[in-house]
All heavy atoms as an XYZ file, in Angstrom:
760
protein
N      10.792     -6.056     -7.146
C      11.753     -5.158     -6.592
C      13.149     -5.501     -7.100
O      13.937     -4.602     -7.345
C      11.692     -5.198     -5.068
C      12.450     -4.067     -4.434
S      12.240     -3.926     -2.670
C      10.646     -3.166     -2.601
N      13.423     -6.779     -7.250
C      14.724     -7.186     -7.797
C      14.954     -6.562     -9.171
O      16.053     -6.132     -9.489
C      14.802     -8.709     -7.918
C      15.154     -9.483     -6.671
C      14.989    -10.975     -6.906
C      16.562     -9.166     -6.217
N      13.905     -6.514     -9.944
C      14.017     -6.026    -11.307
C      14.048     -4.502    -11.396
O      14.845     -3.936    -12.125
C      12.825     -6.551    -12.115
C      12.960     -6.378    -13.595
C      11.810     -7.052    -14.315
O      11.567     -8.241    -14.072
O      11.160     -6.354    -15.108
N      13.180     -3.834    -10.626
C      13.019     -2.387    -10.772
C      13.743     -1.536     -9.733
O      14.066     -0.390    -10.004
C      11.535     -2.028    -10.765
C      10.820     -2.642    -11.936
O      11.326     -2.623    -13.045
N       9.668     -3.219    -11.692
N      13.949     -2.080     -8.536
C      14.576     -1.294     -7.469
C      15.525     -2.162     -6.632
O      15.385     -2.257     -5.416
C      13.509     -0.692     -6.544
C      12.564      0.226     -7.234
N      12.905      1.505     -7.588
C      11.296      0.043     -7.656
C      11.882      2.076     -8.191
N      10.901      1.214     -8.243
N      16.515     -2.793     -7.223
C      17.387     -3.692     -6.470
C      18.152     -2.993     -5.344
O      18.437     -3.602     -4.312
C      18.347     -4.252     -7.519
C      18.296     -3.281     -8.643
C      16.923     -2.675     -8.624
N      18.444     -1.701     -5.491
C      19.181     -0.971     -4.465
C      18.350     -0.782     -3.195
O      18.895     -0.591     -2.113
C      19.668      0.389     -4.996
C      18.597      1.424     -5.247
C      17.788      1.246     -6.520
O      17.932      0.264     -7.247
N      16.917      2.195     -6.797
N      17.038     -0.871     -3.307
C      16.146     -0.677     -2.156
C      15.987     -1.969     -1.353
O      15.719     -1.939     -0.152
C      14.760     -0.179     -2.639
C      13.790     -0.031     -1.492
C      14.911      1.142     -3.380
N      16.185     -3.084     -1.979
C      15.941     -4.382     -1.353
C      16.736     -4.582     -0.065
O      16.240     -5.187      0.888
C      16.242     -5.502     -2.352
C      15.647     -6.866     -2.048
C      14.145     -6.791     -1.839
C      15.981     -7.823     -3.162
N      17.929     -4.063      0.014
C      18.750     -4.245      1.214
C      18.099     -3.643      2.461
O      18.367     -4.086      3.576
C      20.132     -3.638      1.008
O      20.033     -2.243      0.846
N      17.213     -2.671      2.294
C      16.508     -2.070      3.434
C      15.534     -3.056      4.085
O      15.080     -2.821      5.198
C      15.723     -0.831      2.992
C      16.585      0.297      2.540
N      17.300      1.089      3.408
C      16.857      0.756      1.301
C      17.966      1.995      2.731
N      17.716      1.812      1.441
N      15.213     -4.127      3.393
C      14.223     -5.081      3.878
C      14.830     -6.404      4.326
O      14.114     -7.370      4.559
C      13.169     -5.336      2.792
C      12.437     -4.091      2.407
C      12.797     -3.393      1.266
C      11.412     -3.606      3.189
C      12.134     -2.237      0.908
C      10.735     -2.453      2.847
C      11.100     -1.763      1.702
N      16.133     -6.461      4.449
C      16.824     -7.677      4.892
C      16.307     -8.049      6.282
O      16.248     -7.227      7.178
C      18.330     -7.418      4.926
C      19.159     -8.648      5.031
C      19.227     -9.343      3.704
C      20.243    -10.464      3.788
N      19.903    -11.570      2.953
N      15.930     -9.302      6.458
C      15.359     -9.765      7.721
C      16.429    -10.313      8.654
O      17.435    -10.868      8.210
C      14.333    -10.867      7.443
O      13.839    -11.382      8.652
N      16.190    -10.158      9.938
C      17.071    -10.750     10.951
C      16.531    -12.099     11.421
O      17.154    -12.763     12.241
C      17.196     -9.819     12.170
O      15.894     -9.589     12.707
C      17.846     -8.501     11.776
N      15.389    -12.502     10.894
C      14.757    -13.773     11.258
C      15.311    -14.905     10.395
O      15.646    -14.701      9.235
C      13.238    -13.693     11.067
C      12.598    -12.525     11.810
C      12.813    -12.623     13.301
O      12.578    -13.663     13.900
N      13.267    -11.539     13.913
N      15.360    -16.089     10.948
C      15.885    -17.241     10.219
C      14.899    -17.848      9.228
O      15.288    -18.621      8.361
C      16.329    -18.325     11.201
C      17.525    -17.877     12.012
O      18.334    -17.089     11.540
N      17.628    -18.363     13.224
N      13.622    -17.506      9.357
C      12.609    -18.132      8.508
C      12.324    -17.358      7.218
O      11.462    -17.732      6.451
C      11.314    -18.326      9.287
C      10.692    -17.011      9.737
O      11.404    -15.980      9.764
O       9.494    -17.018     10.050
N      13.053    -16.271      6.980
C      12.820    -15.470      5.768
C      14.066    -14.674      5.420
O      14.892    -14.383      6.283
C      11.635    -14.541      5.979
C      11.924    -13.440      6.989
C      10.695    -12.780      7.534
N      10.086    -13.724      8.449
C       8.812    -13.731      8.760
N       8.013    -12.853      8.259
N       8.320    -14.622      9.573
N      14.172    -14.311      4.173
C      15.315    -13.508      3.742
C      15.012    -12.014      3.874
O      15.883    -11.224      4.214
C      15.671    -13.850      2.294
C      16.977    -13.259      1.862
C      17.428    -13.776      0.500
O      16.809    -14.711     -0.040
O      18.405    -13.217     -0.026
N      13.754    -11.639      3.584
C      13.354    -10.238      3.641
C      12.072    -10.096      4.446
O      11.259    -11.012      4.530
C      13.123     -9.685      2.229
C      14.369     -9.744      1.387
C      14.538    -10.749      0.438
C      15.375     -8.807      1.544
C      15.686    -10.817     -0.336
C      16.532     -8.860      0.781
C      16.684     -9.865     -0.152
O      17.819     -9.926     -0.904
N      11.879     -8.924      5.038
C      10.679     -8.608      5.811
C      10.125     -7.293      5.288
O      10.775     -6.259      5.405
C      11.038     -8.464      7.301
C       9.885     -8.125      8.194
C       9.032     -9.333      8.502
O       9.542    -10.439      8.658
N       7.745     -9.139      8.591
N       8.934     -7.336      4.688
C       8.354     -6.138      4.095
C       7.326     -5.464      4.985
O       7.083     -4.285      4.872
C       7.717     -6.457      2.734
C       8.739     -6.846      1.718
C       9.022     -8.180      1.462
C       9.449     -5.880      1.033
C       9.984     -8.537      0.532
C      10.415     -6.222      0.105
C      10.674     -7.558     -0.145
N       6.661     -6.222      5.855
C       5.653     -5.662      6.736
C       6.136     -5.748      8.166
O       6.945     -6.595      8.522
C       4.335     -6.432      6.601
C       3.673     -6.159      5.299
C       2.771     -5.182      5.027
C       3.852     -6.871      4.068
N       2.390     -5.223      3.716
C       3.039     -6.261      3.101
C       4.637     -7.957      3.688
C       2.975     -6.700      1.797
C       4.571     -8.398      2.386
C       3.743     -7.766      1.455
N       5.596     -4.875      9.006
C       5.928     -4.924     10.422
C       5.462     -6.251     11.003
O       4.399     -6.751     10.662
C       5.239     -3.789     11.169
C       5.753     -2.419     10.809
C       5.051     -1.337     11.598
O       4.667     -1.588     12.757
O       4.872     -0.250     11.051
N       6.244     -6.792     11.895
C       5.879     -8.071     12.504
C       4.639     -7.915     13.378
O       3.826     -8.793     13.471
C       7.044     -8.631     13.306
C       8.191     -9.077     12.407
C       9.336     -9.680     13.171
N       9.059    -10.938     13.815
C       8.982    -12.121     13.212
N       9.144    -12.182     11.910
N       8.757    -13.211     13.888
N       4.517     -6.818     14.041
C       3.344     -6.546     14.876
C       2.708     -5.255     14.376
O       2.809     -4.216     15.015
C       3.757     -6.420     16.338
C       4.222     -7.721     16.924
C       4.719     -7.543     18.359
N       5.479     -8.706     18.764
C       6.782     -8.857     18.581
N       7.476     -7.932     17.987
N       7.398     -9.951     18.974
N       2.080     -5.351     13.262
C       1.505     -4.156     12.641
C       0.434     -3.535     13.533
O      -0.296     -4.229     14.239
C       0.899     -4.517     11.289
N       0.350     -2.223     13.487
C      -0.641     -1.473     14.250
C      -2.014     -1.724     13.660
O      -2.198     -1.751     12.449
C      -0.292      0.022     14.162
C      -1.334      0.918     14.754
C      -1.439      1.060     16.132
C      -2.216      1.620     13.950
C      -2.393      1.884     16.687
C      -3.176      2.445     14.495
C      -3.260      2.575     15.867
O      -4.216      3.386     16.406
N      -2.991     -1.929     14.500
C      -4.359     -2.083     14.015
C      -5.255     -1.110     14.766
O      -5.006     -0.788     15.931
C      -4.856     -3.517     14.206
O      -4.968     -3.810     15.579
N      -6.266     -0.640     14.103
C      -7.219      0.249     14.752
C      -8.594      0.009     14.162
O      -8.729     -0.409     13.009
C      -6.812      1.714     14.596
O      -7.108      2.183     13.318
N      -9.592      0.279     14.958
C     -10.968      0.137     14.512
C     -11.369      1.397     13.764
O     -11.078      2.506     14.203
C     -11.903     -0.076     15.717
O     -11.455     -1.215     16.435
C     -13.337     -0.281     15.279
N     -12.026      1.222     12.648
C     -12.508      2.351     11.856
C     -14.006      2.453     12.095
O     -14.748      1.501     11.859
C     -12.184      2.138     10.361
C     -10.668      2.062     10.182
C     -12.787      3.249      9.519
C     -10.224      1.690      8.796
N     -14.423      3.625     12.562
C     -15.799      3.789     13.000
C     -16.728      4.437     11.992
O     -17.943      4.357     12.134
C     -15.824      4.601     14.299
C     -15.174      3.874     15.453
C     -13.882      4.184     15.843
C     -15.841      2.857     16.121
C     -13.277      3.501     16.891
C     -15.244      2.170     17.166
C     -13.971      2.503     17.543
O     -13.372      1.832     18.571
N     -16.199      5.110     10.975
C     -17.089      5.777     10.025
C     -16.372      5.976      8.688
O     -15.183      5.702      8.550
C     -17.581      7.117     10.587
C     -16.441      8.036     10.974
O     -15.570      8.317     10.167
N     -16.441      8.497     12.230
N     -17.112      6.473      7.707
C     -16.570      6.652      6.361
C     -15.463      7.692      6.307
O     -14.545      7.584      5.493
C     -17.671      7.043      5.384
C     -18.582      5.912      5.039
C     -19.578      6.336      4.006
N     -20.505      5.235      3.762
C     -21.398      5.244      2.812
N     -21.509      6.282      2.024
N     -22.196      4.224      2.643
N     -15.562      8.711      7.148
C     -14.525      9.746      7.165
C     -13.187      9.121      7.555
O     -12.165      9.338      6.897
C     -14.898     10.896      8.126
C     -13.747     11.866      8.289
C     -16.144     11.619      7.634
N     -13.188      8.332      8.619
C     -11.959      7.662      9.048
C     -11.458      6.697      7.987
O     -10.261      6.615      7.734
C     -12.189      6.901     10.352
C     -12.330      7.784     11.556
C     -12.500      6.983     12.831
O     -12.043      5.824     12.895
O     -13.095      7.523     13.773
N     -12.371      5.976      7.366
C     -11.981      5.033      6.318
C     -11.328      5.773      5.153
O     -10.298      5.345      4.628
C     -13.190      4.230      5.845
C     -12.919      3.173      4.797
C     -11.867      2.176      5.255
C     -14.206      2.448      4.456
N     -11.903      6.906      4.766
C     -11.318      7.712      3.701
C      -9.925      8.207      4.065
O      -9.016      8.218      3.231
N      -9.733      8.601      5.332
C      -8.420      9.051      5.789
C      -7.398      7.920      5.697
O      -6.273      8.130      5.245
C      -8.508      9.551      7.230
C      -9.272     10.835      7.383
C      -9.554     11.169      8.841
O      -9.475     10.322      9.727
N      -9.910     12.424      9.079
N      -7.771      6.731      6.133
C      -6.851      5.586      6.096
C      -6.516      5.208      4.659
O      -5.382      4.887      4.331
C      -7.444      4.374      6.828
C      -7.846      4.614      8.247
C      -6.702      5.074      9.106
C      -7.163      5.236     10.538
N      -6.362      6.121     11.328
N      -7.518      5.234      3.805
C      -7.308      4.905      2.397
C      -6.367      5.919      1.740
O      -5.451      5.546      1.003
C      -8.650      4.865      1.675
C      -8.728      4.116      0.365
C      -8.261      2.684      0.518
C     -10.145      4.146     -0.166
N      -6.562      7.200      2.032
C      -5.658      8.230      1.508
C      -4.237      8.012      1.998
O      -3.281      8.164      1.239
C      -6.138      9.630      1.895
C      -7.315     10.077      1.074
O      -7.514      9.625     -0.052
N      -8.115     10.973      1.631
N      -4.094      7.663      3.271
C      -2.769      7.393      3.815
C      -2.105      6.229      3.062
O      -0.958      6.321      2.643
C      -2.852      7.068      5.309
C      -1.535      6.615      5.871
C      -0.567      7.540      6.245
C      -1.228      5.268      5.994
C       0.667      7.140      6.741
C      -0.004      4.846      6.491
C       0.936      5.784      6.858
O       2.145      5.379      7.333
N      -2.849      5.140      2.876
C      -2.286      3.974      2.177
C      -1.920      4.311      0.741
O      -0.898      3.847      0.226
C      -3.283      2.812      2.201
C      -3.458      2.210      3.557
S      -4.433      0.692      3.596
C      -5.882      1.104      2.694
N      -2.736      5.116      0.077
C      -2.453      5.472     -1.314
C      -1.259      6.403     -1.442
O      -0.519      6.330     -2.421
C      -3.681      6.109     -1.956
C      -4.776      5.127     -2.205
N      -6.077      5.509     -2.410
C      -4.778      3.773     -2.272
C      -6.830      4.439     -2.601
N      -6.055      3.374     -2.522
N      -1.061      7.274     -0.464
C       0.030      8.248     -0.548
C       1.327      7.767      0.088
O       2.387      8.322     -0.189
C      -0.404      9.575      0.066
C      -1.392     10.295     -0.816
O      -1.096     10.573     -1.968
N      -2.572     10.555     -0.302
N       1.278      6.744      0.919
C       2.459      6.261      1.608
C       3.607      5.876      0.664
O       4.756      6.214      0.933
C       2.098      5.104      2.532
C       3.181      4.810      3.527
O       3.782      5.730      4.074
N       3.434      3.546      3.764
N       3.355      5.187     -0.450
C       4.472      4.822     -1.348
C       5.140      6.024     -2.029
O       6.181      5.887     -2.641
C       3.815      3.924     -2.398
C       2.544      3.474     -1.799
C       2.102      4.559     -0.875
N       4.547      7.210     -1.911
C       5.068      8.384     -2.608
C       6.015      9.213     -1.761
O       6.704     10.082     -2.273
C       3.909      9.302     -3.030
C       2.721      8.656     -3.725
C       1.693      9.701     -4.061
C       3.152      7.893     -4.948
N       6.033      8.972     -0.466
C       6.742      9.877      0.444
C       7.936      9.218      1.115
O       8.158      8.021      1.010
C       5.781     10.407      1.534
C       4.661     11.211      0.924
C       5.226      9.268      2.365
N       8.667     10.065      1.839
C       9.756      9.592      2.684
C      10.782      8.764      1.958
O      11.183      9.065      0.837
N      11.182      7.690      2.603
C      12.239      6.853      2.040
C      11.766      5.996      0.870
O      12.566      5.448      0.146
C      12.832      5.955      3.116
C      11.872      4.954      3.718
C      12.543      4.142      4.794
C      11.586      3.165      5.424
N      12.222      2.381      6.461
N      10.446      5.875      0.688
C       9.934      4.983     -0.362
C      10.060      5.582     -1.744
O      10.738      5.042     -2.601
C       8.478      4.610     -0.094
C       8.253      4.116      1.292
C       7.449      4.689      2.240
C       8.826      2.972      1.920
N       7.511      3.977      3.401
C       8.342      2.911      3.238
C       9.723      2.001      1.504
C       8.704      1.921      4.127
C      10.091      1.009      2.397
C       9.572      0.977      3.684
N       9.334      6.627     -2.016
C       9.316      7.273     -3.333
C       9.248      6.235     -4.466
O      10.081      6.207     -5.365
C      10.516      8.191     -3.504
C      10.524      9.309     -2.485
C      11.550     10.343     -2.802
C      11.717     11.223     -1.618
N      11.285     12.475     -1.604
N       8.218      5.401     -4.387
C       8.068      4.308     -5.343
C       7.273      4.700     -6.589
O       7.224      3.935     -7.552
C       7.401      3.112     -4.665
C       8.183      2.512     -3.498
C       7.360      1.463     -2.785
C       9.502      1.933     -3.986
N       6.643      5.882     -6.550
C       5.866      6.339     -7.697
C       5.694      7.850     -7.610
O       5.872      8.443     -6.548
C       4.505      5.653     -7.740
N       5.334      8.453     -8.725
C       5.104      9.897     -8.768
C       3.704     10.273     -8.312
O       3.486     11.379     -7.840
C       5.336     10.418    -10.188
C       6.779     10.315    -10.647
C       7.711     11.207     -9.843
O       7.327     12.353     -9.532
O       8.814     10.732     -9.512
N       2.757      9.372     -8.476
C       1.386      9.613     -8.025
C       0.779      8.282     -7.585
O       1.232      7.217     -8.019
C       0.554     10.265     -9.126
O       0.365      9.369    -10.190
N      -0.244      8.325     -6.729
C      -0.813      7.081     -6.192
C      -1.287      6.104     -7.266
O      -1.100      4.900     -7.143
C      -1.995      7.562     -5.348
C      -1.677      8.962     -5.000
C      -0.884      9.501     -6.160
N      -1.874      6.616     -8.336
C      -2.399      5.730     -9.376
C      -1.298      5.065    -10.198
O      -1.554      4.103    -10.914
C      -3.364      6.475    -10.290
C      -2.735      7.675    -10.952
O      -2.318      8.584    -10.209
O      -2.648      7.700    -12.184
N      -0.067      5.547    -10.081
C       1.040      4.945    -10.824
C       1.746      3.835    -10.052
O       2.570      3.118    -10.613
C       2.058      6.015    -11.217
C       1.552      7.062    -12.200
C       2.628      8.114    -12.446
C       1.112      6.423    -13.503
N       1.436      3.706     -8.764
C       2.045      2.630     -7.981
C       1.278      1.334     -8.260
O       0.090      1.227     -7.987
C       2.034      2.972     -6.497
C       2.721      1.927     -5.652
C       4.028      1.549     -5.907
C       2.056      1.302     -4.611
C       4.666      0.581     -5.155
C       2.678      0.325     -3.848
C       3.977     -0.022     -4.125
O       4.607     -0.991     -3.388
N       1.954      0.374     -8.823
C       1.329     -0.846     -9.334
C       0.498     -1.586     -8.286
O      -0.568     -2.111     -8.580
C       2.404     -1.770     -9.903
C       1.853     -3.033    -10.494
C       1.262     -3.025    -11.751
C       1.909     -4.224     -9.793
C       0.746     -4.190    -12.299
C       1.400     -5.396    -10.332
C       0.815     -5.369    -11.591
N       0.963     -1.655     -7.047
C       0.307     -2.464     -6.029
C      -0.727     -1.700     -5.217
O      -1.164     -2.149     -4.169
C       1.356     -3.066     -5.085
C       2.307     -3.956     -5.830
C       3.580     -3.518     -6.154
C       1.912     -5.222     -6.250
C       4.456     -4.332     -6.857
C       2.775     -6.040     -6.960
C       4.037     -5.579     -7.253
O       4.888     -6.384     -7.952
N      -1.134     -0.549     -5.690
C      -2.087      0.285     -4.970
C      -3.490      0.158     -5.548
O      -3.669     -0.070     -6.747
C      -1.642      1.747     -5.056
O      -2.587      2.578     -4.451
N      -4.481      0.356     -4.697
C      -5.867      0.393     -5.157
C      -6.248      1.805     -5.604
O      -7.391      2.046     -5.978
C      -6.808     -0.067     -4.043
O      -6.699      0.781     -2.914
N      -5.309      2.725     -5.585
C      -5.596      4.121     -5.938
C      -6.183      4.251     -7.334
O      -7.117      5.030     -7.547
C      -4.337      4.966     -5.821
N      -5.667      3.500     -8.280
C      -6.187      3.577     -9.649
C      -7.672      3.208     -9.680
O      -8.465      3.824    -10.366
C      -5.388      2.661    -10.575
C      -5.735      2.839    -12.039
C      -4.968      1.881    -12.921
C      -3.543      2.363    -13.075
N      -2.801      1.609    -14.090
N      -8.039      2.226     -8.884
C      -9.429      1.808     -8.791
C     -10.303      2.943     -8.260
O     -11.359      3.243     -8.801
C      -9.548      0.573     -7.889
C     -10.952      0.159     -7.590
C     -11.691     -0.548     -8.518
C     -11.534      0.473     -6.374
C     -12.990     -0.940     -8.248
C     -12.823      0.087     -6.086
C     -13.554     -0.618     -7.026
N      -9.856      3.576     -7.177
C     -10.650      4.628     -6.546
C     -10.576      5.963     -7.279
O     -11.587      6.642     -7.432
C     -10.204      4.824     -5.091
C     -10.724      3.735     -4.188
C      -9.883      2.736     -3.729
C     -12.049      3.698     -3.806
C     -10.352      1.732     -2.909
C     -12.533      2.698     -2.985
C     -11.680      1.716     -2.534
O     -12.163      0.722     -1.733
N      -9.406      6.360     -7.727
C      -9.244      7.677     -8.328
C      -9.687      7.735     -9.784
O     -10.196      8.752    -10.240
C      -7.779      8.124     -8.236
C      -7.220      8.259     -6.825
C      -5.724      8.545     -6.874
C      -7.957      9.341     -6.063
N      -9.468      6.653    -10.523
C      -9.750      6.664    -11.960
C     -10.875      5.712    -12.362
O     -11.130      5.527    -13.543
C      -8.479      6.304    -12.736
C      -7.248      7.160    -12.450
C      -6.048      6.639    -13.205
C      -7.521      8.613    -12.778
N     -11.517      5.101    -11.364
C     -12.576      4.118    -11.625
C     -12.092      3.006    -12.546
O     -12.829      2.508    -13.383
C     -13.816      4.786    -12.213
O     -14.332      5.739    -11.317
N     -10.839      2.643    -12.401
C     -10.236      1.573    -13.202
C     -10.588      0.240    -12.567
O     -10.162     -0.076    -11.468
C      -8.725      1.754    -13.250
C      -8.025      0.715    -14.100
O      -8.544     -0.410    -14.240
O      -6.940      1.024    -14.614
N     -11.357     -0.570    -13.251
C     -11.791     -1.847    -12.694
C     -10.969     -3.023    -13.225
O     -11.440     -4.152    -13.245
C     -13.277     -2.064    -12.981
O     -13.506     -2.030    -14.368
N      -9.736     -2.760    -13.660
C      -8.863     -3.821    -14.137
C      -8.680     -4.894    -13.072
O      -8.662     -6.080    -13.370
C      -7.488     -3.241    -14.539
O      -7.696     -2.198    -15.477
C      -6.610     -4.310    -15.142
N      -8.536     -4.450    -11.832
C      -8.436     -5.397    -10.707
C      -9.850     -5.777    -10.299
O     -10.455     -5.147     -9.444
C      -7.700     -4.750     -9.531
O      -6.414     -4.371     -9.912
N     -10.370     -6.803    -10.911
C     -11.776     -7.155    -10.722
C     -12.099     -7.754     -9.356
O     -13.235     -8.077     -9.080
C     -12.246     -8.077    -11.839
C     -11.437     -9.354    -11.897
O     -10.570     -9.587    -11.073
N     -11.718    -10.172    -12.883
N     -11.122     -7.873     -8.469
C     -11.391     -8.399     -7.144
C     -11.721     -7.279     -6.149
O     -12.121     -7.545     -5.026
C     -10.204     -9.217     -6.623
C      -8.938     -8.423     -6.479
C      -8.643     -7.792     -5.283
C      -8.054     -8.310     -7.536
C      -7.481     -7.051     -5.150
C      -6.889     -7.579     -7.411
C      -6.605     -6.948     -6.212
N     -11.572     -6.014     -6.553
C     -11.857     -4.893     -5.661
C     -13.310     -4.469     -5.747
O     -13.924     -4.518     -6.806
C     -10.977     -3.689     -6.030
C      -9.487     -3.846     -5.833
C      -8.754     -2.611     -6.369
C      -9.160     -4.040     -4.371
N     -13.829     -4.056     -4.616
C     -15.141     -3.418     -4.570
C     -14.987     -2.131     -3.782
O     -14.132     -2.032     -2.908
C     -16.207     -4.308     -3.897
O     -15.758     -4.647     -2.584
C     -16.465     -5.563     -4.697
N     -15.781     -1.159     -4.090
C     -15.683      0.145     -3.428
C     -16.140      0.001     -1.977
O     -17.135     -0.642     -1.684
C     -16.544      1.176     -4.159
C     -16.132      2.565     -3.877
N     -16.429      3.195     -2.693
C     -15.417      3.456     -4.616
C     -15.933      4.414     -2.718
N     -15.305      4.605     -3.868
N     -15.394      0.653     -1.075
C     -15.697      0.507      0.349
C     -17.102      1.020      0.699
O     -17.707      0.544      1.649
C     -14.642      1.188      1.221
C     -14.614      2.695      1.163
C     -15.407      3.461      2.021
C     -13.765      3.359      0.288
C     -15.366      4.832      1.981
C     -13.715      4.728      0.245
C     -14.525      5.476      1.097
O     -14.467      6.838      1.065
N     -17.646      1.949     -0.074
C     -18.990      2.453      0.235
C     -20.078      1.407     -0.026
O     -21.189      1.555      0.437
C     -19.308      3.735     -0.568
O     -19.191      3.442     -1.970
C     -18.371      4.866     -0.190
N     -19.736      0.359     -0.751
C     -20.695     -0.714     -1.000
C     -20.856     -1.634      0.205
O     -21.732     -2.484      0.231
C     -20.249     -1.543     -2.204
C     -20.258     -0.772     -3.504
C     -19.751     -1.621     -4.665
O     -19.761     -2.859     -4.565
O     -19.325     -1.016     -5.664
N     -19.986     -1.477      1.200
C     -19.988     -2.399      2.335
C     -20.322     -1.736      3.662
O     -20.273     -2.384      4.687
C     -18.628     -3.081      2.433
C     -18.268     -3.827      1.187
N     -18.821     -5.045      0.880
C     -17.485     -3.480      0.140
C     -18.351     -5.447     -0.284
N     -17.552     -4.519     -0.751
N     -20.601     -0.458      3.639
C     -20.896      0.232      4.899
C     -22.367      0.568      4.966
O     -22.966      0.986      4.057
C     -20.051      1.527      5.036
C     -18.580      1.141      5.105
C     -20.449      2.297      6.260
C     -17.642      2.314      5.206
């Protein structure tokens, strides 16, 4: 972020003494996913979140470097640590 989006970094300044920046919610929301439909909805949300609102970090989900969208949408297995969620349900 320092290199590509330094103007955005100030939005993540932390008020805590143990860190300079805070990127995730301290008490993130969690929910149980009961079926593949819900899992697909959550995955779509995660893939599209960097594209909307105040973020606008990429033009499409597969172009956001830290997203698994490229793996799912383009079958790109460059990130060899990912497995498709349908293999685990």
